[in-house]
BASETI-428179 format. One line per field, with one value per atom (N, C-alpha, C): residue in three letters; atom name; x, y, z. Coordinates in steps of 0.05 Angstrom, whole numbers, plus 5000, padded with zeros to 4 digits. Last residue first. Layout:
BEGIN
aa	c(ALA,...) $
at	c(CA,...) $
X	c(X,...) $
Y	c(Y,...) $
Z	c(Z,...) $
END
This chain:
BEGIN
aa	c(UNK,UNK,UNK,UNK,UNK,UNK,UNK,UNK,UNK,UNK,UNK,UNK,UNK,UNK,UNK,UNK,UNK,UNK,UNK,UNK,UNK,UNK,UNK,UNK,UNK,UNK,UNK,UNK,UNK,UNK,UNK,UNK,UNK,UNK,UNK,UNK,UNK,UNK,UNK,UNK,UNK,UNK,UNK,UNK,UNK,UNK,UNK,UNK,UNK,UNK,UNK,UNK,UNK,UNK,UNK,UNK,UNK,UNK,UNK,UNK,UNK,UNK,UNK,UNK,UNK,UNK,UNK,UNK,UNK,UNK,UNK,UNK,UNK,UNK,UNK,UNK,UNK,UNK,UNK,UNK,UNK,UNK,UNK,UNK,UNK,UNK,UNK,UNK,UNK,UNK,UNK,UNK,UNK,UNK,UNK,UNK,UNK,UNK,UNK,UNK,UNK,UNK,UNK,UNK,UNK,UNK,UNK,UNK,UNK,UNK,UNK,UNK,UNK,UNK,UNK,UNK,UNK,UNK,UNK,UNK,UNK,UNK,UNK,UNK,UNK,UNK,UNK,UNK,UNK,UNK,UNK,UNK,UNK,UNK,UNK,UNK,UNK,UNK,UNK,UNK,UNK,UNK,UNK,UNK,UNK,UNK,UNK,UNK,UNK,UNK,UNK,UNK,UNK,UNK,UNK,UNK,UNK,UNK,UNK,UNK,UNK,UNK,UNK,UNK,UNK,UNK,UNK,UNK,UNK,UNK,UNK,UNK,UNK,UNK,UNK,UNK,UNK,UNK,UNK,UNK,UNK,UNK,UNK,UNK,UNK,UNK,UNK,UNK,UNK,UNK,UNK,UNK,UNK,UNK,UNK,UNK,UNK,UNK,UNK,UNK,UNK,UNK,UNK,UNK,UNK,UNK,UNK,UNK,UNK,UNK,UNK,UNK,UNK,UNK,UNK,UNK,UNK,UNK,UNK,UNK,UNK,UNK,UNK,UNK,UNK,UNK,UNK,UNK,UNK,UNK,UNK,UNK,UNK,UNK,UNK,UNK,UNK,UNK,UNK,UNK,UNK,UNK,UNK,UNK,UNK,UNK,UNK,UNK,UNK,UNK,UNK,UNK,UNK,UNK,UNK,UNK,UNK,UNK,UNK,UNK,UNK,UNK,UNK,UNK,UNK,UNK,UNK,UNK,UNK,UNK,UNK,UNK,UNK,UNK,UNK,UNK,UNK,UNK,UNK,UNK,UNK,UNK,UNK,UNK,UNK,UNK,UNK,UNK,UNK,UNK,UNK,UNK,UNK,UNK,UNK,UNK,UNK,UNK,UNK,UNK,UNK,UNK,UNK,UNK,UNK,UNK,UNK,UNK,UNK,UNK,UNK,UNK,UNK,UNK,UNK,UNK,UNK,UNK,UNK,UNK,UNK,UNK,UNK,UNK,UNK,UNK,UNK,UNK,UNK,UNK,UNK,UNK,UNK,UNK,UNK,UNK,UNK,UNK,UNK,UNK,UNK,UNK,UNK,UNK,UNK,UNK,UNK,UNK,UNK,UNK,UNK,UNK,UNK,UNK,UNK,UNK,UNK,UNK,UNK,UNK,UNK,UNK,UNK,UNK,UNK,UNK,UNK,UNK,UNK,UNK,UNK,UNK,UNK,UNK,UNK,UNK,UNK,UNK,UNK,UNK,UNK,UNK,UNK,UNK,UNK,UNK,UNK,UNK,UNK,UNK,UNK,UNK,UNK,UNK,UNK,UNK,UNK,UNK,UNK,UNK,UNK,UNK,UNK,UNK,UNK,UNK,UNK,UNK,UNK,UNK,UNK,UNK,UNK,UNK,UNK,UNK,UNK,UNK,UNK,UNK,UNK,UNK,UNK,UNK,UNK,UNK,UNK,UNK,UNK,UNK,UNK,UNK,UNK,UNK,UNK,UNK,UNK,UNK,UNK,UNK,UNK,UNK,UNK,UNK,UNK,UNK,UNK,UNK,UNK,UNK,UNK,UNK,UNK,UNK,UNK,UNK,UNK,UNK,UNK,UNK,UNK,UNK,UNK,UNK,UNK,UNK,UNK,UNK,UNK,UNK,UNK,UNK,UNK,UNK,UNK,UNK,UNK,UNK,UNK,UNK,UNK,UNK,UNK,UNK,UNK,UNK,UNK,UNK,UNK,UNK,UNK,UNK,UNK,UNK,UNK,UNK,UNK,UNK,UNK,UNK,UNK,UNK,UNK,UNK,UNK,UNK,UNK,UNK,UNK,UNK,UNK,UNK,UNK,UNK,UNK,UNK,UNK,UNK,UNK,UNK,UNK,UNK,UNK,UNK,UNK,UNK,UNK,UNK,UNK,UNK,UNK,UNK,UNK,UNK,UNK,UNK,UNK,UNK,UNK,UNK,UNK,UNK,UNK,UNK,UNK,UNK,UNK,UNK,UNK,UNK,UNK,UNK,UNK,UNK,UNK,UNK,UNK,UNK,UNK,UNK,UNK,UNK,UNK,UNK,UNK,UNK,UNK,UNK,UNK,UNK,UNK,UNK,UNK,UNK,UNK,UNK,UNK,UNK,UNK,UNK,UNK,UNK,UNK,UNK,UNK,UNK,UNK,UNK,UNK,UNK,UNK,UNK,UNK,UNK,UNK,UNK,UNK,UNK,UNK,UNK,UNK,UNK,UNK,UNK,UNK,UNK,UNK,UNK,UNK,UNK,UNK,UNK,UNK,UNK,UNK,UNK,UNK,UNK,UNK,UNK,UNK,UNK,UNK,UNK,UNK,UNK,UNK,UNK,UNK,UNK,UNK,UNK,UNK,UNK,UNK,UNK,UNK,UNK,UNK,UNK,UNK,UNK,UNK,UNK,UNK,UNK,UNK,UNK,UNK,UNK,UNK,UNK,UNK,UNK,UNK,UNK,UNK,UNK,UNK,UNK,UNK,UNK,UNK,UNK,UNK,UNK,UNK,UNK,UNK,UNK,UNK,UNK,UNK,UNK,UNK,UNK,UNK,UNK,UNK,UNK,UNK,UNK,UNK,UNK,UNK,UNK,UNK,UNK,UNK,UNK,UNK,UNK,UNK,UNK,UNK,UNK,UNK,UNK,UNK,UNK,UNK,UNK,UNK,UNK,UNK,UNK,UNK,UNK,UNK,UNK,UNK,UNK,UNK,UNK,UNK,UNK,UNK,UNK,UNK,UNK,UNK,UNK,UNK,UNK,UNK,UNK,UNK,UNK,UNK,UNK,UNK,UNK,UNK,UNK,UNK,UNK,UNK,UNK,UNK,UNK,UNK,UNK,UNK,UNK,UNK,UNK,UNK,UNK,UNK,UNK,UNK,UNK,UNK,UNK,UNK,UNK,UNK,UNK,UNK,UNK,UNK,UNK,UNK,UNK,UNK,UNK,UNK,UNK,UNK,UNK,UNK,UNK,UNK,UNK,UNK,UNK,UNK,UNK,UNK,UNK,UNK,UNK,UNK,UNK,UNK,UNK,UNK,UNK,UNK) $
at	c(N,CA,C,N,CA,C,N,CA,C,N,CA,C,N,CA,C,N,CA,C,N,CA,C,N,CA,C,N,CA,C,N,CA,C,N,CA,C,N,CA,C,N,CA,C,N,CA,C,N,CA,C,N,CA,C,N,CA,C,N,CA,C,N,CA,C,N,CA,C,N,CA,C,N,CA,C,N,CA,C,N,CA,C,N,CA,C,N,CA,C,N,CA,C,N,CA,C,N,CA,C,N,CA,C,N,CA,C,N,CA,C,N,CA,C,N,CA,C,N,CA,C,N,CA,C,N,CA,C,N,CA,C,N,CA,C,N,CA,C,N,CA,C,N,CA,C,N,CA,C,N,CA,C,N,CA,C,N,CA,C,N,CA,C,N,CA,C,N,CA,C,N,CA,C,N,CA,C,N,CA,C,N,CA,C,N,CA,C,N,CA,C,N,CA,C,N,CA,C,N,CA,C,N,CA,C,N,CA,C,N,CA,C,N,CA,C,N,CA,C,N,CA,C,N,CA,C,N,CA,C,N,CA,C,N,CA,C,N,CA,C,N,CA,C,N,CA,C,N,CA,C,N,CA,C,N,CA,C,N,CA,C,N,CA,C,N,CA,C,N,CA,C,N,CA,C,N,CA,C,N,CA,C,N,CA,C,N,CA,C,N,CA,C,N,CA,C,N,CA,C,N,CA,C,N,CA,C,N,CA,C,N,CA,C,N,CA,C,N,CA,C,N,CA,C,N,CA,C,N,CA,C,N,CA,C,N,CA,C,N,CA,C,N,CA,C,N,CA,C,N,CA,C,N,CA,C,N,CA,C,N,CA,C,N,CA,C,N,CA,C,N,CA,C,N,CA,C,N,CA,C,N,CA,C,N,CA,C,N,CA,C,N,CA,C,N,CA,C,N,CA,C,N,CA,C,N,CA,C,N,CA,C,N,CA,C,N,CA,C,N,CA,C,N,CA,C,N,CA,C,N,CA,C,N,CA,C,N,CA,C,N,CA,C,N,CA,C,N,CA,C,N,CA,C,N,CA,C,N,CA,C,N,CA,C,N,CA,C,N,CA,C,N,CA,C,N,CA,C,N,CA,C,N,CA,C,N,CA,C,N,CA,C,N,CA,C,N,CA,C,N,CA,C,N,CA,C,N,CA,C,N,CA,C,N,CA,C,N,CA,C,N,CA,C,N,CA,C,N,CA,C,N,CA,C,N,CA,C,N,CA,C,N,CA,C,N,CA,C,N,CA,C,N,CA,C,N,CA,C,N,CA,C,N,CA,C,N,CA,C,N,CA,C,N,CA,C,N,CA,C,N,CA,C,N,CA,C,N,CA,C,N,CA,C,N,CA,C,N,CA,C,N,CA,C,N,CA,C,N,CA,C,N,CA,C,N,CA,C,N,CA,C,N,CA,C,N,CA,C,N,CA,C,N,CA,C,N,CA,C,N,CA,C,N,CA,C,N,CA,C,N,CA,C,N,CA,C,N,CA,C,N,CA,C,N,CA,C,N,CA,C,N,CA,C,N,CA,C,N,CA,C,N,CA,C,N,CA,C,N,CA,C,N,CA,C,N,CA,C,N,CA,C,N,CA,C,N,CA,C,N,CA,C,N,CA,C,N,CA,C,N,CA,C,N,CA,C,N,CA,C,N,CA,C,N,CA,C,N,CA,C,N,CA,C,N,CA,C,N,CA,C,N,CA,C,N,CA,C,N,CA,C,N,CA,C,N,CA,C,N,CA,C,N,CA,C,N,CA,C,N,CA,C,N,CA,C,N,CA,C,N,CA,C,N,CA,C,N,CA,C,N,CA,C,N,CA,C,N,CA,C,N,CA,C,N,CA,C,N,CA,C,N,CA,C,N,CA,C,N,CA,C,N,CA,C,N,CA,C,N,CA,C,N,CA,C,N,CA,C,N,CA,C,N,CA,C,N,CA,C,N,CA,C,N,CA,C,N,CA,C,N,CA,C,N,CA,C,N,CA,C,N,CA,C,N,CA,C,N,CA,C,N,CA,C,N,CA,C,N,CA,C,N,CA,C,N,CA,C,N,CA,C,N,CA,C,N,CA,C) $
X	c(7333,7306,7291,7375,7371,7321,7392,7379,7358,7415,7392,7379,7460,7440,7408,7487,7471,7455,7510,7496,7474,7544,7529,7505,7574,7550,7539,7600,7600,7573,7632,7612,7593,7663,7647,7636,7688,7682,7647,7716,7713,7681,7764,7729,7713,7799,7802,7777,7835,7794,7792,7860,7876,7831,7847,7867,7870,7802,7814,7823,7801,7801,7794,7832,7845,7832,7779,7817,7833,7754,7751,7764,7786,7784,7775,7782,7793,7790,7703,7730,7762,7662,7675,7689,7616,7630,7638,7600,7593,7612,7578,7567,7573,7582,7594,7570,7579,7577,7579,7604,7597,7581,7610,7587,7586,7636,7636,7606,7673,7661,7659,7680,7677,7669,7713,7691,7695,7723,7737,7709,7737,7724,7735,7788,7769,7739,7849,7822,7815,7920,7903,7876,7981,7955,7925,7999,8019,8003,7971,7988,7996,7940,7927,7954,7967,7981,7961,7969,7994,7991,7924,7915,7947,7888,7913,7926,7879,7861,7887,7852,7876,7854,7835,7823,7857,7828,7848,7831,7812,7802,7822,7812,7830,7809,7810,7791,7813,7803,7811,7811,7803,7797,7802,7851,7817,7800,7904,7892,7862,7949,7923,7912,8002,7995,7962,8027,8030,8016,8006,7991,8003,8023,8005,7987,8087,8070,8050,8075,8084,8079,8070,8048,8065,8110,8094,8065,8155,8166,8127,8130,8135,8143,8139,8115,8108,8192,8186,8139,8197,8214,8190,8180,8170,8167,8156,8170,8152,8093,8117,8140,8061,8096,8110,8010,8020,8045,8004,8016,8027,7954,7970,7995,7887,7919,7958,7880,7876,7902,7855,7892,7889,7835,7831,7842,7838,7855,7845,7806,7797,7826,7822,7809,7799,7890,7866,7859,7944,7937,7897,7983,7958,7938,8039,8035,8003,8017,8024,8026,8010,7988,7996,8056,8030,8014,8076,8088,8059,8036,8041,8055,8065,8045,8036,8117,8113,8082,8123,8129,8121,8097,8082,8092,8142,8120,8098,8182,8182,8160,8161,8163,8154,8162,8136,8142,8220,8205,8187,8218,8218,8211,8217,8241,8229,8178,8195,8212,8145,8138,8159,8161,8137,8137,8241,8205,8192,8275,8265,8233,8263,8276,8278,8265,8243,8245,8293,8272,8267,8325,8337,8325,8322,8317,8312,8295,8327,8314,8255,8259,8285,8217,8247,8255,8170,8172,8201,8181,8154,8168,8229,8231,8204,8194,8205,8209,8172,8144,8175,8213,8211,8190,8215,8236,8236,8175,8164,8196,8182,8168,8163,8232,8224,8208,8197,8221,8213,8161,8155,8175,8191,8174,8176,8204,8241,8217,8171,8196,8194,8128,8134,8160,8056,8080,8100,7985,8009,8041,7955,7971,7987,7890,7903,7943,7849,7840,7884,7840,7829,7847,7847,7824,7811,7897,7879,7842,7926,7915,7898,7907,7887,7900,7946,7914,7903,7992,7974,7954,7983,8001,7977,8001,7980,7972,8056,8027,8004,8085,8083,8058,8087,8081,8066,8101,8078,8079,8164,8132,8113,8174,8185,8161,8179,8156,8163,8162,8194,8164,8151,8141,8155,8177,8175,8166,8123,8153,8157,8102,8084,8108,8070,8083,8078,8006,8027,8056,8002,8013,8028,7968,7985,7995,7928,7951,7978,7938,7935,7949,7895,7926,7925,7859,7853,7899,7828,7855,7862,7785,7786,7828,7786,7805,7796,7772,7764,7767,7812,7814,7798,7781,7815,7811,7731,7727,7765,7759,7742,7744,7782,7799,7790,7744,7766,7776,7677,7697,7720,7621,7639,7663,7568,7575,7592,7561,7573,7583,7577,7594,7600,7535,7527,7560,7553,7552,7558,7570,7542,7533,7615,7619,7580,7594,7628,7619,7553,7555,7585,7529,7560,7559,7477,7488,7512,7432,7443,7460,7453,7440,7452,7499,7464,7451,7562,7553,7507,7606,7572,7560,7674,7659,7625,7720,7710,7688,7715,7706,7693,7732,7730,7724,7710,7704,7710,7728,7755,7733,7696,7685,7709,7693,7680,7674,7750,7747,7724,7733,7758,7749,7699,7686,7710,7734,7709,7712,7764,7772,7758,7719,7736,7748,7704,7690,7702,7707,7689,7677,7761,7725,7704,7792,7798,7761,7759,7773,7776,7767,7749,7768,7770,7764,7755,7767,7754,7773,7778,7788,7769,7786,7766,7780,7787,7805,7787,7765,7751,7782,7782,7786,7777,7701,7718,7741,7670,7664,7697,7633,7655,7660,7597,7594,7624,7569,7583,7580,7529,7531,7565,7521,7537,7540,7501,7475,7486,7531,7492,7493,7584,7565,7538,7575,7597,7597,7546,7545,7566,7572,7567,7566,7586,7554,7555,7630,7646,7607,7609,7642,7636,7572,7572,7608,7540,7546,7560,7491,7501,7506,7497,7505,7503,7459,7455,7472,7504,7488,7471,7553,7556,7524,7590,7558,7545,7646,7635,7610,7645,7664,7653,7613,7609,7623,7647,7628,7623,7653,7650,7641,7629,7628,7637,7632,7608,7612,7705,7698,7659,7758,7717,7715,7815,7803,7768) $
Y	c(5357,5366,5329,5358,5398,5381,5317,5329,5348,5317,5285,5303,5356,5360,5317,5333,5369,5369,5290,5289,5309,5314,5292,5290,5341,5354,5336,5300,5317,5328,5277,5252,5281,5314,5299,5279,5305,5338,5336,5269,5272,5289,5268,5259,5248,5318,5296,5294,5368,5356,5326,5382,5392,5387,5348,5344,5363,5364,5345,5337,5419,5406,5380,5392,5415,5411,5379,5367,5374,5426,5400,5384,5452,5463,5435,5427,5428,5430,5418,5426,5424,5361,5406,5399,5326,5338,5369,5271,5306,5309,5218,5217,5251,5164,5192,5214,5100,5106,5135,5055,5047,5082,5090,5074,5067,5147,5137,5114,5200,5169,5159,5270,5228,5211,5290,5279,5258,5338,5325,5311,5374,5358,5350,5389,5400,5395,5372,5356,5389,5377,5391,5398,5349,5350,5362,5371,5359,5365,5367,5390,5395,5322,5339,5356,5287,5280,5313,5306,5306,5306,5297,5313,5321,5214,5230,5268,5179,5180,5209,5167,5174,5180,5177,5157,5149,5202,5201,5190,5194,5204,5180,5240,5216,5225,5238,5258,5233,5281,5263,5249,5316,5315,5276,5355,5372,5344,5301,5339,5325,5297,5293,5319,5280,5258,5261,5319,5320,5295,5287,5322,5316,5243,5243,5286,5258,5247,5250,5280,5291,5281,5242,5264,5286,5216,5206,5230,5255,5242,5240,5256,5288,5275,5207,5221,5250,5214,5194,5189,5253,5250,5237,5222,5252,5260,5158,5185,5205,5124,5139,5157,5088,5079,5093,5113,5101,5091,5140,5160,5141,5112,5123,5128,5093,5096,5096,5091,5078,5071,5121,5112,5107,5115,5114,5101,5140,5138,5135,5143,5151,5143,5137,5168,5172,5126,5126,5142,5118,5137,5138,5080,5072,5087,5095,5091,5078,5124,5147,5124,5079,5101,5121,5044,5042,5058,5089,5087,5081,5092,5115,5119,5040,5043,5066,5047,5036,5030,5074,5092,5073,5040,5054,5091,5011,5007,5007,5053,5034,5017,5051,5076,5069,4997,5003,5030,4974,4979,4989,4909,4940,4944,4846,4854,4900,4859,4839,4852,4879,4887,4874,4835,4867,4857,4823,4824,4840,4872,4861,4848,4903,4887,4866,4958,4945,4913,4979,4962,4948,5011,4966,4953,5057,5041,5007,5076,5079,5041,5138,5110,5103,5187,5182,5151,5199,5184,5177,5210,5221,5212,5180,5202,5214,5130,5132,5164,5153,5151,5140,5135,5168,5164,5088,5102,5131,5069,5078,5083,5092,5107,5097,5051,5076,5092,5004,5012,5043,5003,5011,5017,4998,5025,5026,4942,4976,4989,4905,4922,4931,4959,4927,4937,4973,4986,4948,4962,4963,4971,5031,5007,5001,5034,5059,5028,5034,5033,5048,5027,5062,5056,4981,4995,5025,4985,4965,4981,5001,5006,4995,4970,4982,5004,4921,4920,4959,4945,4938,4932,4954,4975,4987,4911,4926,4940,4892,4876,4893,4925,4921,4918,4912,4937,4937,4853,4860,4898,4867,4848,4852,4896,4904,4891,4866,4876,4880,4786,4816,4837,4738,4760,4794,4729,4703,4718,4742,4733,4715,4786,4776,4772,4820,4824,4797,4885,4848,4850,4942,4927,4910,4977,4939,4919,4994,5000,4987,5009,4994,4996,5044,5038,5021,5022,5022,5015,5058,5042,5050,5056,5044,5033,5045,5071,5071,5001,5025,5043,4963,4970,4992,4961,4967,4974,4922,4966,4967,4883,4908,4924,4863,4863,4887,4860,4868,4883,4853,4836,4857,4894,4878,4870,4907,4871,4862,4951,4926,4907,4987,4979,4956,5022,5015,4990,5092,5050,5045,5147,5129,5108,5141,5152,5147,5090,5107,5109,5081,5095,5097,5040,5057,5057,5040,5025,5058,4992,5015,5016,4929,4961,4982,4899,4895,4905,4877,4894,4894,4832,4843,4854,4828,4845,4833,4787,4789,4796,4823,4785,4786,4879,4851,4838,4927,4905,4877,4981,4971,4944,4998,5001,4989,4958,4956,4969,4977,4968,4946,5028,5030,4993,5013,5032,5034,4975,4969,4981,5031,5003,4994,5064,5076,5047,5047,5029,5036,5044,5071,5059,5017,5008,5026,5084,5048,5032,5146,5112,5091,5181,5167,5148,5211,5207,5202,5220,5207,5197,5276,5265,5245,5285,5279,5277,5319,5311,5313,5337,5328,5321,5324,5361,5360,5299,5314,5339,5293,5293,5313,5242,5249,5274,5228,5236,5256,5184,5201,5208,5153,5165,5189,5098,5120,5134,5059,5077,5091,5023,5026,5050,4979,4994,5011,4931,4942,4969,4868,4893,4922,4806,4830,4856,4759,4767,4789,4776,4753,4762,4832,4811,4804,4896,4857,4861,4950,4926,4913,4998,4973,4959,5060,5037,5025,5114,5088,5065,5117,5128,5094,5141,5118,5134,5167,5168,5135,5190,5176,5170,5218,5202,5188,5288,5270,5231,5344,5316,5308,5401,5387,5370,5466,5441,5405,5493,5474,5460,5450,5482,5470,5444,5454,5462,5422,5449,5436) $
Z	c(1888,1868,1900,1927,1911,1894,1937,1955,1955,1874,1899,1920,1895,1866,1865,1918,1928,1909,1903,1928,1940,1868,1858,1881,1894,1882,1864,1920,1929,1909,1873,1900,1900,1864,1826,1866,1893,1893,1869,1906,1926,1922,1860,1852,1879,1879,1873,1867,1864,1905,1894,1841,1860,1889,1808,1814,1838,1779,1792,1806,1760,1780,1808,1736,1745,1767,1704,1699,1728,1691,1708,1716,1647,1676,1692,1609,1617,1632,1615,1582,1602,1621,1617,1600,1638,1622,1619,1677,1692,1661,1678,1705,1700,1640,1633,1659,1683,1648,1656,1714,1686,1662,1763,1757,1746,1726,1752,1750,1688,1700,1722,1661,1683,1679,1605,1620,1657,1576,1596,1606,1518,1530,1549,1482,1482,1501,1515,1492,1494,1505,1509,1501,1515,1498,1526,1576,1536,1524,1615,1613,1586,1616,1598,1593,1644,1614,1593,1688,1681,1644,1706,1701,1688,1708,1723,1696,1689,1709,1723,1623,1643,1660,1543,1575,1597,1492,1518,1547,1434,1467,1484,1378,1397,1430,1315,1331,1359,1234,1258,1282,1210,1204,1226,1232,1222,1225,1266,1240,1247,1312,1306,1285,1307,1289,1284,1357,1305,1302,1391,1379,1350,1393,1395,1382,1403,1371,1378,1457,1421,1406,1488,1475,1455,1481,1477,1466,1502,1473,1457,1542,1528,1506,1577,1577,1547,1584,1558,1547,1618,1602,1566,1659,1657,1622,1658,1663,1657,1653,1640,1659,1679,1672,1669,1646,1653,1652,1585,1618,1635,1569,1555,1581,1584,1594,1598,1516,1552,1563,1466,1469,1508,1403,1443,1440,1353,1373,1395,1279,1307,1331,1241,1238,1262,1234,1250,1246,1212,1210,1210,1204,1213,1198,1237,1204,1208,1277,1262,1239,1313,1308,1290,1322,1301,1295,1347,1317,1299,1396,1387,1355,1409,1409,1394,1415,1399,1396,1466,1444,1411,1507,1486,1457,1513,1496,1478,1534,1493,1484,1576,1553,1533,1598,1590,1565,1556,1567,1570,1519,1517,1543,1525,1533,1524,1459,1489,1487,1417,1448,1464,1380,1389,1415,1377,1372,1376,1336,1354,1359,1295,1290,1316,1314,1288,1285,1345,1351,1345,1307,1321,1332,1315,1290,1295,1373,1352,1329,1361,1374,1359,1367,1386,1377,1355,1363,1382,1291,1308,1337,1270,1285,1299,1261,1274,1302,1205,1224,1255,1186,1174,1200,1185,1202,1187,1152,1184,1189,1100,1116,1137,1080,1091,1101,1093,1109,1109,1059,1082,1088,1010,1018,1040,1023,1012,1027,1016,1042,1052,0995,0988,1016,1010,1014,1007,0969,0979,0974,0936,0933,0967,0974,0969,0963,0999,0960,0961,1057,1029,1001,1064,1065,1047,1039,1026,1030,1096,1075,1043,1134,1133,1106,1112,1126,1117,1113,1087,1094,1176,1165,1126,1180,1200,1179,1154,1150,1161,1199,1163,1141,1236,1230,1198,1236,1250,1231,1220,1197,1209,1249,1224,1222,1304,1303,1261,1281,1295,1282,1333,1323,1308,1380,1364,1320,1419,1415,1397,1439,1419,1403,1491,1479,1457,1494,1503,1480,1541,1522,1511,1580,1580,1555,1563,1583,1579,1489,1498,1524,1439,1445,1468,1386,1415,1409,1334,1343,1362,1268,1294,1300,1213,1223,1252,1193,1167,1183,1216,1183,1174,1264,1265,1230,1255,1267,1265,1241,1205,1225,1276,1260,1243,1317,1325,1292,1269,1278,1287,1273,1263,1283,1296,1288,1283,1324,1347,1325,1279,1284,1308,1244,1270,1254,1218,1207,1238,1228,1207,1209,1237,1210,1208,1266,1266,1248,1331,1308,1305,1384,1372,1341,1428,1395,1404,1476,1459,1440,1510,1500,1481,1516,1514,1510,1487,1492,1496,1525,1513,1513,1533,1527,1506,1497,1514,1544,1433,1443,1468,1429,1447,1458,1403,1396,1414,1403,1402,1386,1453,1418,1402,1474,1473,1462,1514,1499,1490,1524,1495,1490,1565,1542,1513,1605,1588,1566,1617,1594,1589,1644,1629,1609,1693,1670,1646,1745,1727,1713,1757,1764,1750,1789,1783,1783,1772,1783,1777,1702,1739,1752,1641,1679,1694,1585,1596,1621,1536,1552,1571,1468,1492,1509,1407,1425,1454,1339,1381,1387,1282,1308,1329,1281,1274,1291,1353,1330,1312,1387,1391,1340,1448,1425,1418,1490,1476,1451,1541,1528,1508,1566,1564,1543,1607,1596,1600,1644,1643,1636,1649,1624,1642,1675,1667,1667,1683,1671,1691,1690,1703,1689,1653,1665,1690,1635,1648,1673,1622,1617,1652,1581,1611,1603,1571,1570,1587,1537,1576,1572,1517,1519,1552,1493,1518,1517,1438,1459,1486,1414,1422,1432,1343,1361,1391,1323,1336,1355,1284,1278,1302,1255,1270,1269,1217,1217,1246,1239,1230,1239,1228,1202,1205,1264,1256,1257,1288,1282,1268,1344,1322,1317,1340,1336,1333) $
END
């Protein structure tokens, strides 16, 4: 929900970034306020996932110039874990498996780290089990998954639901979900999307990175951004995503060429 009094959560200005000496982002500008849902779409290689990793502080990516401010504070010098603690959550396209680490313990440590940042009391084992079992209902997961190693042997849909479970426990200020819909059947997509909708709050924000309109049939974005060649080239409402679904990215390229010819 967009309100005139909504405060800015994330401000990105003229962001340039590289990976392995190759510049991928070429001047990204993005403003995200409280209560907003933003969708970022684009072809493979357009820079969508790179943007998400740069915001989260992935060490393989180097910021060349520009700024990222979170609630008015420059976060470029913060380590990934520091960004996570202050409320930046990244849901991965391909969640990693962590053999030998209990899902329950992993979630408890992450949750208590976030609670410490919020000056809330640490949850003991029993308190956390009560909390996580309540949150499991949001993503319709079997409690048996808590006893398994993190994501080990999970299906694609189970991994994505486990990501949304993390989001439910950490209660981030901004959630960046990188192709959360990839590899999901229609039932799993609806469960994941329902979880995201239920976790949206007037004082938080969400960025959805996706290729497809089908996720946006379940989660209505306030803004849709199209990325190409490492920058946002067009911003619109949900109708922009519908146009993409109908006409493909060629209509974006055609509009860009028409503008160039007009100038």
